[in-house]
N, C-alpha and C positions, 0 to 999 in steps of 0.2 A: 877694340880690345873687349872683350866680354870680361865684365866689372863681377860676374857672381862673385867673383876669387875673393872678393874683399869682403864679403858679406854684407854690399849694403840694402840697406831695403828698400823691396820693391814701391812702386810709386802706389798711393791710399789718400790720395787731394780725392774730393768732392766732384762728382761728375762734373758741373759748372765750371770748378776750381781748372780739374782737367781740359775742359774743353779750350779755355783763357791759355793753358801755359801749353798744348800743341797751336792755336792761333797767334799764340806770340812766339813760339818759335819759325814754325811757315813761311810769318809775313816780315820777319826781320833780320836784319842780314850782322851780326854779331860774332865778333871773336873770342869775347870771353862776355860773360854770365855776375851778376851778382847782386844780391837781394834788391838793389833797388830797383832794379830793371822790371820784378813782380808786383813789391810795394808800390808805384806810382799806378801799378795796373789793381788793384784796389784788393789786392794778398796781406794778409796778413804778417805781421812782421814772424809767425810759425807756419807758415805757407807759403811763403818765401823760401822757406830754408830746404823745407820739404819737398818744393818746385828745384832746385834745383839738386838735390839729393835724387831727385825723380828723375833728374837727366845726366848724372851719373850713374845712374844705377842701370840709364839704358843707351849708355857709351854715347852719348852725343855731347859730353862735356870731359875735361881729361882732371886728375886731382886740382890744376891748379881752378876750375872751370873753364877752361880753354877749351869754344868748340872743336870738336873733332869732324873729321871727312865724313863722319855718321849723319853729323849734325846737317852738310850739306844734303844728301841725298834722302834727311825727311822734308827738306824743303820741294823735296821733290812733285810735281803737278802729275794730273792724269794719271796713267796707270805706273811709269814710271816712280809714281811716285808716291803708288802702292806698293811697286814691289819694292821702293826705297823704305819705307814700312815694314814692310813683311824680313824683310833682312833686318831690321835694327830689333825686331820683337824677338824672333826667333832663336838670334846670339846674346838677346841680354838673360833671357826668359830659358835659353838651355838646358836647366835643371830643369824646369818642371817639363820642359815637351819628353825630356830623358825618362821619366818617373811614368808619361805614360805607356804604356804597353796597348793600351791596345784605341785607339781613337784615336786625339787631338784634345790638350785641356780646353779647349772652347767649345769643343762640343755640346749640345744641347743636351740638360738630363746630367752634367758632369756638376753640377754647381756642391754639392757635398764634397765631392772628393776633390775639388778645384782648392777648397777652403782647408782642408786638410791637409791638403798637397802646398801649399802656403805654409800652413804653419810648420810642418815637418823640413821644408827645401830651406827654407830662409829664418829657422828659429824665430818665427814671430808669433804674438799674442792672435786670440779669433776675434778680435777687439780691431785690428789691423790686419789681419786676413780676410776680412769681410770684402770693405772698400776694397784693399788690393785686387782681390778674386776679379772684381767689378771692374777696377780699372784698365785690369789685364782683357775682357773679354770687348772690354768697350775700343780702348788700339785693337786689339785682332779684328773688330768691323771695321775700325775706319782704315786699315790693309784691308778691307775685302779676304780677310782669311775666312769670312763669317754674314751672315746676313743682321743687317742690325736688329738687335730688339730693345734694347738700352734705349730707354729714351729720359733726355738730361727735362727734369724738371721745369718749366716754365714758369719767370713769375708774375705773381698779376701788378698789374701796374694801374695805382687807382689815385687818385684826384679827391680831394676834398671841396667842396663849395663850402661860401662860409656863410655865417646862418642867418644873414640877411638873405644872404638866395631864396633859399633854404623854406625862411619865413612864408617869404612873398608866393615862392611855388608849389608852398603844400608839397616841398619833400619830391614831387613828380619829375622833375628835372636833374634830378640830383648826378650828379657825375659816376660816370659810369667809365672804366679805359678797362674792363675787366673782358683776359684771354680765355677767349674759348676757344674751343676748336670746333667750323661748323663741319668740319670735313676732313678726311685723314691726310690730305695733303695742301691743309691750306686754316690759317689765324685766325679771328674775327676780330679787331679790337672797338667796340660801344663806346660812343663818345658820349659827350652834352647833346643835344639837342637832334639824337636820335640817326645822330651821324656813323655810319659801320666801313669801318675799312677792313676787305680782306687779304691779309697775306700770304699767297703761297710759300709751305716752308717742304718744296720737293728738295732745293736744298740743303747738306744738313747745319751748312756755316748761318744757314737762317735760323734756324732751329733759335743754334748755342747765338747767335745776339740778341733774340726775343729770348731766352733762359738768365740774357747775363742785362737786360734791364737796357740795353743798347739802346731801345727806342722811347722810354724814358719823357725827354726831354721833349722830342715832337709829339707826343699827346698830352705836355703839359701845354704848347705851343695852338691844338689841334682845341682842345678841351677850352682856351681862354681864348678865344676867336670863335667857339658855336656863345663860349656865357654874355660872347661882347655883342655878338651880329644873327643870334637863332631865339636862345632862351629869355636873353632881355629883353628881346621885342615880341617873343610870345608873352610875356609876362603882363607888358604896358599893355602889351590889345585883352586880355584876359580884366587886367584893371580898369580900361576903358569901357568893355562890356556892362 
């Protein structure tokens, strides 16, 4: 059922939180949602309620937060999954699509018009219309309605060494686990001791996982390994010279 008649606010979560919300919906079999589902996944209480409101706007849950048939379609994968997302988007944002006489609201170059239309059609402020328009375009990209252009900003993963180690190595081996784009299809993680791990990011889910910090624990463990078996050995060798 189209939820626009009740003037529910369109999704306006940050890109990272929106990606996490979509990941939760696609990977979990739920008959009803509540804020706890999202708070346990790192959402603030406020963002958890915005997430539920977003699902209600998209028609994935009803007024009682029970999941709908569209929720199931949203979970499909492959081409069927894209068609399911397209159906959800065009139904939820029907008012927006109808307001564009020429072209589509997600077309490149429509950014200003899109923000204005969000403000007019949904009676929201510019502060909310900005992120809401970005969320809409990103959802359209996931549904295959346009090529991907919005990149989720990747978190930088840093591990700080102890002062003692820093003094011994004269800061030469200070841990660096900074994410750097070596090429358009991969991310390189530079760890202690000169260890470099290249991770392909041709799949959007990989970029989302990196952006959401899901590699943090793995990087910390690898840095501990490097500190113990590589950096420490090099330091002892330098001291022996």
